[in-house]
N, CA, C and O atoms as a GROMACS GRO file, in nm:
protein
  396
    1MET      N    1  -1.311  -1.211  -3.022
    1MET     CA    2  -1.224  -1.236  -2.898
    1MET      C    3  -1.167  -1.373  -2.913
    1MET      O    4  -1.240  -1.470  -2.935
    2SER      N    5  -1.037  -1.384  -2.901
    2SER     CA    6  -0.966  -1.511  -2.904
    2SER      C    7  -0.972  -1.578  -2.770
    2SER      O    8  -0.979  -1.511  -2.667
    3GLU      N    9  -0.969  -1.709  -2.768
    3GLU     CA   10  -0.966  -1.787  -2.648
    3GLU      C   11  -0.822  -1.851  -2.632
    3GLU      O   12  -0.752  -1.884  -2.728
    4VAL      N   13  -0.786  -1.864  -2.505
    4VAL     CA   14  -0.657  -1.931  -2.476
    4VAL      C   15  -0.695  -2.058  -2.414
    4VAL      O   16  -0.776  -2.060  -2.321
    5LYS      N   17  -0.640  -2.171  -2.464
    5LYS     CA   18  -0.668  -2.302  -2.419
    5LYS      C   19  -0.606  -2.327  -2.283
    5LYS      O   20  -0.498  -2.275  -2.256
    6GLU      N   21  -0.669  -2.402  -2.196
    6GLU     CA   22  -0.614  -2.423  -2.068
    6GLU      C   23  -0.480  -2.494  -2.080
    6GLU      O   24  -0.464  -2.586  -2.160
    7GLY      N   25  -0.387  -2.451  -2.002
    7GLY     CA   26  -0.254  -2.508  -2.001
    7GLY      C   27  -0.158  -2.442  -2.107
    7GLY      O   28  -0.040  -2.474  -2.114
    8THR      N   29  -0.215  -2.352  -2.188
    8THR     CA   30  -0.131  -2.275  -2.281
    8THR      C   31  -0.065  -2.162  -2.216
    8THR      O   32  -0.129  -2.084  -2.145
    9LYS      N   33   0.064  -2.150  -2.237
    9LYS     CA   34   0.145  -2.048  -2.174
    9LYS      C   35   0.148  -1.923  -2.270
    9LYS      O   36   0.194  -1.933  -2.384
   10VAL      N   37   0.100  -1.812  -2.222
   10VAL     CA   38   0.103  -1.690  -2.303
   10VAL      C   39   0.230  -1.613  -2.265
   10VAL      O   40   0.237  -1.560  -2.154
   11THR      N   41   0.332  -1.605  -2.353
   11THR     CA   42   0.451  -1.532  -2.332
   11THR      C   43   0.428  -1.382  -2.360
   11THR      O   44   0.334  -1.346  -2.431
   12PRO      N   45   0.515  -1.291  -2.303
   12PRO     CA   46   0.501  -1.147  -2.328
   12PRO      C   47   0.503  -1.122  -2.477
   12PRO      O   48   0.430  -1.033  -2.522
   13GLU      N   49   0.579  -1.191  -2.556
   13GLU     CA   50   0.592  -1.174  -2.700
   13GLU      C   51   0.459  -1.208  -2.773
   13GLU      O   52   0.415  -1.139  -2.865
   14ALA      N   53   0.401  -1.318  -2.725
   14ALA     CA   54   0.278  -1.361  -2.787
   14ALA      C   55   0.158  -1.269  -2.743
   14ALA      O   56   0.056  -1.262  -2.811
   15ALA      N   57   0.174  -1.199  -2.627
   15ALA     CA   58   0.068  -1.107  -2.589
   15ALA      C   59   0.086  -0.968  -2.655
   15ALA      O   60   0.009  -0.876  -2.625
   16GLY      N   61   0.184  -0.952  -2.743
   16GLY     CA   62   0.208  -0.830  -2.815
   16GLY      C   63   0.308  -0.738  -2.743
   16GLY      O   64   0.331  -0.626  -2.790
   17ASN      N   65   0.367  -0.780  -2.632
   17ASN     CA   66   0.464  -0.710  -2.556
   17ASN      C   67   0.604  -0.745  -2.611
   17ASN      O   68   0.629  -0.861  -2.645
   18PRO      N   69   0.698  -0.643  -2.619
   18PRO     CA   70   0.829  -0.680  -2.670
   18PRO      C   71   0.911  -0.753  -2.562
   18PRO      O   72   0.892  -0.730  -2.442
   19LYS      N   73   1.003  -0.843  -2.605
   19LYS     CA   74   1.091  -0.907  -2.520
   19LYS      C   75   1.194  -0.810  -2.470
   19LYS      O   76   1.247  -0.736  -2.553
   20ILE      N   77   1.229  -0.805  -2.343
   20ILE     CA   78   1.331  -0.707  -2.284
   20ILE      C   79   1.457  -0.784  -2.270
   20ILE      O   80   1.461  -0.890  -2.207
   21VAL      N   81   1.559  -0.730  -2.328
   21VAL     CA   82   1.698  -0.785  -2.317
   21VAL      C   83   1.786  -0.689  -2.233
   21VAL      O   84   1.807  -0.574  -2.273
   22TRP      N   85   1.834  -0.736  -2.118
   22TRP     CA   86   1.920  -0.648  -2.034
   22TRP      C   87   2.060  -0.659  -2.073
   22TRP      O   88   2.122  -0.762  -2.047
   23ASP      N   89   2.118  -0.554  -2.138
   23ASP     CA   90   2.252  -0.558  -2.185
   23ASP      C   91   2.341  -0.479  -2.082
   23ASP      O   92   2.336  -0.357  -2.069
   24ASP      N   93   2.423  -0.563  -2.009
   24ASP     CA   94   2.504  -0.501  -1.910
   24ASP      C   95   2.652  -0.493  -1.953
   24ASP      O   96   2.741  -0.485  -1.868
   25SER      N   97   2.678  -0.496  -2.083
   25SER     CA   98   2.814  -0.495  -2.132
   25SER      C   99   2.886  -0.361  -2.105
   25SER      O  100   3.009  -0.357  -2.096
   26SER      N  101   2.811  -0.256  -2.092
   26SER     CA  102   2.877  -0.125  -2.071
   26SER      C  103   2.853  -0.070  -1.934
   26SER      O  104   2.883   0.047  -1.908
   27MET      N  105   2.798  -0.152  -1.842
   27MET     CA  106   2.762  -0.115  -1.707
   27MET      C  107   2.881  -0.091  -1.623
   27MET      O  108   2.980  -0.165  -1.630
   28ALA      N  109   2.875   0.012  -1.541
   28ALA     CA  110   2.975   0.038  -1.439
   28ALA      C  111   2.918   0.012  -1.304
   28ALA      O  112   2.796   0.023  -1.287
   29THR      N  113   3.000  -0.024  -1.204
   29THR     CA  114   2.955  -0.046  -1.071
   29THR      C  115   3.017   0.056  -0.976
   29THR      O  116   3.138   0.081  -0.982
   30SER      N  117   2.936   0.114  -0.888
   30SER     CA  118   2.979   0.211  -0.794
   30SER      C  119   2.931   0.165  -0.657
   30SER      O  120   2.834   0.091  -0.647
   31TYR      N  121   2.998   0.208  -0.556
   31TYR     CA  122   2.950   0.180  -0.420
   31TYR      C  123   2.909   0.309  -0.356
   31TYR      O  124   2.978   0.410  -0.366
   32ALA      N  125   2.791   0.306  -0.285
   32ALA     CA  126   2.746   0.426  -0.204
   32ALA      C  127   2.701   0.386  -0.072
   32ALA      O  128   2.636   0.283  -0.057
   33ASN      N  129   2.734   0.465   0.028
   33ASN     CA  130   2.673   0.444   0.160
   33ASN      C  131   2.599   0.567   0.205
   33ASN      O  132   2.562   0.579   0.322
   34VAL      N  133   2.578   0.661   0.113
   34VAL     CA  134   2.500   0.778   0.134
   34VAL      C  135   2.422   0.805   0.005
   34VAL      O  136   2.473   0.790  -0.105
   35CYS      N  137   2.299   0.846   0.022
   35CYS     CA  138   2.216   0.889  -0.096
   35CYS      C  139   2.132   1.011  -0.048
   35CYS      O  140   2.104   1.026   0.071
   36ASN      N  141   2.093   1.098  -0.145
   36ASN     CA  142   2.010   1.211  -0.114
   36ASN      C  143   1.923   1.220  -0.242
   36ASN      O  144   1.964   1.182  -0.352
   37VAL      N  145   1.798   1.273  -0.222
   37VAL     CA  146   1.704   1.288  -0.329
   37VAL      C  147   1.658   1.436  -0.340
   37VAL      O  148   1.624   1.499  -0.239
   38LEU      N  149   1.657   1.488  -0.461
   38LEU     CA  150   1.612   1.622  -0.489
   38LEU      C  151   1.515   1.615  -0.603
   38LEU      O  152   1.522   1.522  -0.684
   39GLY      N  153   1.423   1.711  -0.611
   39GLY     CA  154   1.327   1.699  -0.715
   39GLY      C  155   1.266   1.831  -0.753
   39GLY      O  156   1.259   1.926  -0.675
   40THR      N  157   1.219   1.834  -0.882
   40THR     CA  158   1.135   1.947  -0.938
   40THR      C  159   1.013   1.878  -0.992
   40THR      O  160   0.992   1.757  -0.979
   41ARG      N  161   0.933   1.962  -1.055
   41ARG     CA  162   0.806   1.912  -1.108
   41ARG      C  163   0.836   1.805  -1.223
   41ARG      O  164   0.764   1.706  -1.241
   42GLU      N  165   0.942   1.832  -1.293
   42GLU     CA  166   0.971   1.749  -1.414
   42GLU      C  167   1.068   1.629  -1.394
   42GLU      O  168   1.076   1.538  -1.476
   43GLU      N  169   1.144   1.635  -1.278
   43GLU     CA  170   1.248   1.528  -1.262
   43GLU      C  171   1.279   1.505  -1.107
   43GLU      O  172   1.261   1.590  -1.020
   44ILE      N  173   1.322   1.395  -1.090
   44ILE     CA  174   1.371   1.351  -0.956
   44ILE      C  175   1.518   1.309  -0.974
   44ILE      O  176   1.552   1.228  -1.060
   45MET      N  177   1.604   1.369  -0.888
   45MET     CA  178   1.747   1.335  -0.888
   45MET      C  179   1.786   1.259  -0.767
   45MET      O  180   1.755   1.300  -0.655
   46VAL      N  181   1.854   1.147  -0.787
   46VAL     CA  182   1.910   1.068  -0.676
   46VAL      C  183   2.063   1.081  -0.683
   46VAL      O  184   2.128   1.043  -0.780
   47LEU      N  185   2.115   1.137  -0.573
   47LEU     CA  186   2.261   1.149  -0.558
   47LEU      C  187   2.319   1.044  -0.473
   47LEU      O  188   2.270   1.016  -0.364
   48PHE      N  189   2.425   0.985  -0.522
   48PHE     CA  190   2.495   0.881  -0.447
   48PHE      C  191   2.638   0.921  -0.415
   48PHE      O  192   2.700   0.993  -0.493
   49GLY      N  193   2.692   0.877  -0.302
   49GLY     CA  194   2.825   0.906  -0.265
   49GLY      C  195   2.864   0.820  -0.155
   49GLY      O  196   2.792   0.728  -0.118
   50ALA      N  197   2.986   0.850  -0.096
   50ALA     CA  198   3.043   0.783   0.019
   50ALA      C  199   3.089   0.883   0.119
   50ALA      O  200   3.154   0.982   0.084
   51ASN      N  201   3.057   0.858   0.244
   51ASN     CA  202   3.116   0.943   0.349
   51ASN      C  203   3.246   0.879   0.404
   51ASN      O  204   3.267   0.758   0.390
   52GLN      N  205   3.325   0.956   0.461
   52GLN     CA  206   3.455   0.914   0.513
   52GLN      C  207   3.425   0.871   0.665
   52GLN      O  208   3.408   0.955   0.753
   53ALA      N  209   3.422   0.740   0.687
   53ALA     CA  210   3.388   0.695   0.819
   53ALA      C  211   3.480   0.739   0.929
   53ALA      O  212   3.441   0.754   1.045
   54TRP      N  213   3.606   0.760   0.889
   54TRP     CA  214   3.709   0.809   0.995
   54TRP      C  215   3.691   0.955   1.033
   54TRP      O  216   3.762   1.005   1.121
   55GLN      N  217   3.600   1.022   0.971
   55GLN     CA  218   3.568   1.164   1.007
   55GLN      C  219   3.455   1.171   1.110
   55GLN      O  220   3.411   1.281   1.144
   56ALA      N  221   3.406   1.060   1.160
   56ALA     CA  222   3.292   1.058   1.251
   56ALA      C  223   3.301   1.148   1.368
   56ALA      O  224   3.198   1.196   1.415
   57ASP      N  225   3.420   1.177   1.419
   57ASP     CA  226   3.438   1.261   1.538
   57ASP      C  227   3.449   1.407   1.506
   57ASP      O  228   3.440   1.489   1.598
   58SER      N  229   3.468   1.444   1.381
   58SER     CA  230   3.490   1.581   1.347
   58SER      C  231   3.352   1.651   1.334
   58SER      O  232   3.248   1.586   1.328
   59LYS      N  233   3.356   1.785   1.332
   59LYS     CA  234   3.232   1.866   1.332
   59LYS      C  235   3.183   1.878   1.187
   59LYS      O  236   3.073   1.928   1.165
   60GLU      N  237   3.260   1.834   1.089
   60GLU     CA  238   3.210   1.841   0.948
   60GLU      C  239   3.246   1.703   0.882
   60GLU      O  240   3.356   1.648   0.892
   61VAL      N  241   3.146   1.658   0.816
   61VAL     CA  242   3.172   1.524   0.738
   61VAL      C  243   3.157   1.557   0.594
   61VAL      O  244   3.061   1.621   0.551
   62THR      N  245   3.259   1.509   0.517
   62THR     CA  246   3.262   1.529   0.372
   62THR      C  247   3.204   1.406   0.305
   62THR      O  248   3.250   1.294   0.326
   63VAL      N  249   3.103   1.429   0.223
   63VAL     CA  250   3.045   1.319   0.142
   63VAL      C  251   3.091   1.339  -0.003
   63VAL      O  252   3.057   1.440  -0.065
   64ASN      N  253   3.166   1.245  -0.058
   64ASN     CA  254   3.209   1.252  -0.196
   64ASN      C  255   3.102   1.200  -0.284
   64ASN      O  256   3.081   1.078  -0.290
   65LEU      N  257   3.030   1.288  -0.354
   65LEU     CA  258   2.929   1.244  -0.446
   65LEU      C  259   2.994   1.183  -0.573
   65LEU      O  260   3.086   1.241  -0.629
   66SER      N  261   2.945   1.069  -0.617
   66SER     CA  262   3.000   0.998  -0.733
   66SER      C  263   2.899   0.987  -0.844
   66SER      O  264   2.939   0.985  -0.960
   67ASN      N  265   2.776   0.980  -0.818
   67ASN     CA  266   2.680   0.955  -0.926
   67ASN      C  267   2.555   1.036  -0.897
   67ASN      O  268   2.519   1.058  -0.782
   68ARG      N  269   2.489   1.082  -1.005
   68ARG     CA  270   2.366   1.152  -1.002
   68ARG      C  271   2.273   1.076  -1.108
   68ARG      O  272   2.309   1.068  -1.226
   69ILE      N  273   2.164   1.026  -1.067
   69ILE     CA  274   2.072   0.964  -1.154
   69ILE      C  275   1.951   1.057  -1.163
   69ILE      O  276   1.894   1.096  -1.061
   70VAL      N  277   1.912   1.095  -1.288
   70VAL     CA  278   1.801   1.184  -1.308
   70VAL      C  279   1.688   1.096  -1.366
   70VAL      O  280   1.708   1.028  -1.466
   71LEU      N  281   1.573   1.098  -1.304
   71LEU     CA  282   1.460   1.026  -1.347
   71LEU      C  283   1.334   1.110  -1.368
   71LEU      O  284   1.314   1.207  -1.295
   72ASN      N  285   1.250   1.077  -1.462
   72ASN     CA  286   1.121   1.145  -1.465
   72ASN      C  287   1.034   1.084  -1.346
   72ASN      O  288   1.065   0.977  -1.293
   73PRO      N  289   0.927   1.158  -1.310
   73PRO     CA  290   0.846   1.108  -1.202
   73PRO      C  291   0.796   0.968  -1.220
   73PRO      O  292   0.794   0.896  -1.120
   74TYR      N  293   0.757   0.921  -1.335
   74TYR     CA  294   0.707   0.792  -1.358
   74TYR      C  295   0.817   0.686  -1.328
   74TYR      O  296   0.791   0.586  -1.261
   75ALA      N  297   0.941   0.711  -1.381
   75ALA     CA  298   1.046   0.616  -1.355
   75ALA      C  299   1.077   0.608  -1.205
   75ALA      O  300   1.106   0.501  -1.150
   76ALA      N  301   1.070   0.728  -1.139
   76ALA     CA  302   1.098   0.729  -0.996
   76ALA      C  303   1.001   0.650  -0.922
   76ALA      O  304   1.038   0.575  -0.832
   77LYS      N  305   0.877   0.663  -0.956
   77LYS     CA  306   0.767   0.586  -0.898
   77LYS      C  307   0.787   0.437  -0.915
   77LYS      O  308   0.765   0.362  -0.820
   78ARG      N  309   0.828   0.391  -1.031
   78ARG     CA  310   0.859   0.252  -1.064
   78ARG      C  311   0.977   0.202  -0.972
   78ARG      O  312   0.974   0.091  -0.918
   79LEU      N  313   1.076   0.286  -0.958
   79LEU     CA  314   1.198   0.259  -0.876
   79LEU      C  315   1.152   0.239  -0.728
   79LEU      O  316   1.192   0.145  -0.660
   80GLN      N  317   1.068   0.330  -0.685
   80GLN     CA  318   1.017   0.318  -0.544
   80GLN      C  319   0.956   0.188  -0.522
   80GLN      O  320   0.986   0.119  -0.424
   81THR      N  321   0.861   0.147  -0.618
   81THR     CA  322   0.792   0.018  -0.602
   81THR      C  323   0.890  -0.098  -0.601
   81THR      O  324   0.875  -0.189  -0.519
   82MET      N  325   0.988  -0.098  -0.686
   82MET     CA  326   1.082  -0.205  -0.696
   82MET      C  327   1.172  -0.215  -0.570
   82MET      O  328   1.204  -0.323  -0.519
   83LEU      N  329   1.210  -0.093  -0.525
   83LEU     CA  330   1.284  -0.083  -0.396
   83LEU      C  331   1.210  -0.141  -0.275
   83LEU      O  332   1.263  -0.216  -0.193
   84GLU      N  333   1.078  -0.098  -0.269
   84GLU     CA  334   1.000  -0.159  -0.159
   84GLU      C  335   0.988  -0.305  -0.161
   84GLU      O  336   0.995  -0.371  -0.057
   85MET      N  337   0.970  -0.360  -0.280
   85MET     CA  338   0.953  -0.506  -0.295
   85MET      C  339   1.087  -0.574  -0.255
   85MET      O  340   1.086  -0.675  -0.184
   86ALA      N  341   1.200  -0.520  -0.300
   86ALA     CA  342   1.333  -0.572  -0.271
   86ALA      C  343   1.358  -0.564  -0.123
   86ALA      O  344   1.410  -0.663  -0.070
   87LEU      N  345   1.327  -0.461  -0.052
   87LEU     CA  346   1.350  -0.447   0.090
   87LEU      C  347   1.253  -0.534   0.168
   87LEU      O  348   1.291  -0.584   0.274
   88LYS      N  349   1.140  -0.554   0.125
   88LYS     CA  350   1.045  -0.642   0.196
   88LYS      C  351   1.101  -0.782   0.188
   88LYS      O  352   1.101  -0.852   0.289
   89GLU      N  353   1.147  -0.825   0.078
   89GLU     CA  354   1.210  -0.961   0.059
   89GLU      C  355   1.332  -0.971   0.149
   89GLU      O  356   1.349  -1.071   0.218
   90TYR      N  357   1.410  -0.876   0.148
   90TYR     CA  358   1.539  -0.878   0.226
   90TYR      C  359   1.503  -0.890   0.371
   90TYR      O  360   1.561  -0.974   0.440
   91GLU      N  361   1.407  -0.810   0.422
   91GLU     CA  362   1.367  -0.815   0.565
   91GLU      C  363   1.305  -0.950   0.601
   91GLU      O  364   1.320  -0.999   0.713
   92THR      N  365   1.237  -1.005   0.507
   92THR     CA  366   1.177  -1.146   0.532
   92THR      C  367   1.285  -1.245   0.557
   92THR      O  368   1.274  -1.329   0.646
   93ARG      N  369   1.393  -1.238   0.478
   93ARG     CA  370   1.503  -1.330   0.489
   93ARG      C  371   1.595  -1.302   0.607
   93ARG      O  372   1.637  -1.394   0.677
   94TYR      N  373   1.627  -1.166   0.630
   94TYR     CA  374   1.737  -1.139   0.720
   94TYR      C  375   1.694  -1.056   0.838
   94TYR      O  376   1.779  -1.029   0.924
   95GLY      N  377   1.571  -1.014   0.850
   95GLY     CA  378   1.525  -0.948   0.965
   95GLY      C  379   1.502  -0.796   0.933
   95GLY      O  380   1.557  -0.744   0.836
   96GLN      N  381   1.423  -0.731   1.016
   96GLN     CA  382   1.391  -0.589   0.989
   96GLN      C  383   1.512  -0.501   1.006
   96GLN      O  384   1.594  -0.517   1.097
   97LEU      N  385   1.521  -0.405   0.913
   97LEU     CA  386   1.621  -0.301   0.915
   97LEU      C  387   1.565  -0.184   1.000
   97LEU      O  388   1.452  -0.139   0.981
   98LYS      N  389   1.648  -0.138   1.093
   98LYS     CA  390   1.600  -0.026   1.170
   98LYS      C  391   1.694   0.095   1.140
   98LYS      O  392   1.816   0.090   1.154
   99ILE      N  393   1.630   0.199   1.100
   99ILE     CA  394   1.706   0.323   1.068
   99ILE      C  395   1.659   0.444   1.144
   99ILE      O  396   1.714   0.553   1.126
   0.00000   0.00000   0.00000
């Protein structure tokens, strides 16, 4: 068993983990004010879209779906954890969100 000297910084690469490089050169940005989640045993689908705010008085509201993200359950669970952490931080800074 190897020992780590006090004050020595163990980087992920030194610990045997690969370095992660986030390449956003092909990333697209979309806006959504509506989302829905569907799922099966093998996958979780998150649908994103935008409703038309000026239709608020009508009996039918059209939501234009723009993106569908399909995740396996493990990736969905990691997303849940990250969203919970991000929302907790947001509410600490700006106050509780009431929905």
